[in-house]
N, C-alpha and C positions, 0 to 999 in steps of 0.2 A: 472728620466725620461729616457726612451730609445727611440732613434730616428732611423728610417729606419733600423729596426732590423729583417726584414723579412727573410733575408738570413740565420739567425740562425736556422730556421725551416726546411731547405732543407734536411738535413741528415735524420731527422725523417720522412719527407714525402717520401724520397727515400726508406726507409724501408717499408713503407706502399705500395708503388708501387711494390716492390718486392713480397710482400704478395699477391697482385693481380695477378702477374704472376704465383705464386705458386698454387693458387687456381683455375686457368683457367682449363677448362676441358682437359683431356688427353685421347688419343686413348686406349681403353680397360682398362682405369684406371691406366696404367703403366706410372709412372712419372719419366722421366729422364732429367728433366729440372734442370739446374744448374744456380744459380744466384750469382752475385758479386756486391759489392759496392766499386768502386775504390776511393782511397783517396790520397791526396798529391802527392808524387813522382810517384805513379802508373799512375796518369793521364798524367804527363809529359812523362813517358816512352812510353805510347801508342801514344801520339801526335808525339814524335820523330820517332817512328817506322812507323807511317803513312807517314811522310815526306820522309823517306827512301824508302818506297814502291811506291811512286808516279810515278817514272819513269817507273816502271814495270807494275803497276796496274792502273794508271790513275791520271791525274793532280788533279782531285777532291779530292784525298787524302790530298793534301796540304791545300785546302780550309777547308776540314772537320777537319784537325788537329788544325787549328786555332779556330774552334768552340769548340773542345774538351778542349783546353787550357782555353777558356773563360767561361767554364761551372762551375756552383757552385757544381755540383756532376755529376758523371757518373756511370750508372749501366750497367752491362753486363748480358745478358740472353743467355744461350747456351744449347746445347745437349751433354749429356755424355752417352756413351754406347747405341747407337741408333740401337739396334737389331730389327729385323723385328717382327711383331706381329702375324704372322701366318694367315694373311688374304688372301695371294696369289693374291693381287690386280694387281700386275705387273707394277705399276706406277713407280717403282724404276728402271725399265729396265730389271729386271730378271723375268723369267717366274713364278717362285715360291719363297716363302720365304726360302725354303731349298736351292735353288740355290744361293740366296742372302747370306745365312750363309756360303756357301763354298767360296765365294769371299774373297780375301785377302783385309784387310783394308789398304789403302795407304794414305799417306799424300799428298794431292793435295794442293799446295800452294793457300790459307792459311789453307784450311780445310782438314779433313780426310773423306774419303768416301769408299764405298758407304754408303748412309744414307737412312733409311727407309722413304718413302714418307709420311707415316702417322705421323712419328715423326717430320718431317719438318713442317707439318701442325700444330702439337701440339706447336712447337716453334713459329709459326706465330700467333697462338691464344694467347699464353702467351705474346708475344710482343704487340699484339693489346690490350690485357687487361691492360698491364702496361702503354702503351701510353694513353689509355682512362682514367686510374686513375690519371695520371699526369695532363691531361687536366682538369679533374674534380677538381683538387686542384689548378688550374690556374698556373701551372708550364709550362714554355716554354720547349718544348722537340721535338726530332726528332729521329726516328729509323735510325741508321747508320750501314750499312754493313761495311764501311771502318774501323771504329774504332774496331768493333768486329773482323774483319779479322786481323788487326794489333796485337791485344791482343793475338789471337790464334797463329799467326806466331812467335811471340817472346816467347811464352810459359808462358805468364803472367797468363793465366787462363787455367784450365784443362778441355777442351771441344773438341768435334769433330768439332763443328762450333758454332759461337756466333755472336750476334749483340749487339750494344751498344745503350743506350738511354741516351744522355746527358741531363742534367736538368739545367734550368737557371731561375732566378728571376731578370728581368730587365724591363725597360720601353718599350723595343722593342724586338721582337722575332728575334734574329740574326740567328737562324737556317734556316729560310726561306727567309730572306731579305739578300741574299748573293751575288748578282750579282757583286757589286763593289768589295767585298772581293775576289771573284773568279778571276776577271780580274787582280787584283793586284798580286795575288799569281801565276797566269799563266805567267805573265810578269817576275816575279822573277825566275820561273823555266826555262823559255826560255833563261834567261841571264846566267844561270849556265852551 
């Protein structure tokens, strides 16, 4: 007999969530979404990087780092090679896609830019598809800028920008019930 063995299924469910991100619609059918499933020490590396970034990028990085550590799995979804699609929409801030292509890619902590706005929308759709799939499988989850930013900043993943979706199977969704945790972590940061 196996008792309370539901956590054993999280890795398989994470792979199904990544499949949902992959099959999400992409602008002009050009897929530059990159997906990752973090394991073991990789999760701790991201959490530690988040804590180091807190002073510079915001105290919420400390709160989110604790959420990452307590997760059963962490997936990352990002963009790689976000070249413009030739639509000349101008929403990236350049008048034309040709102007965008002339711009030098620069590392803006923690992301690389500029990024085509259509590709950012593609990333959002992929993240939404992944979060919806996680919800459909009754996995607690939350899309986190902080963990994706930290993974990019330390070079753990090869993307221009990325977001994380930590996954958990517990009796209470700690990704949203975080007020007490946040207060404790902010007190800790203020003492340092």
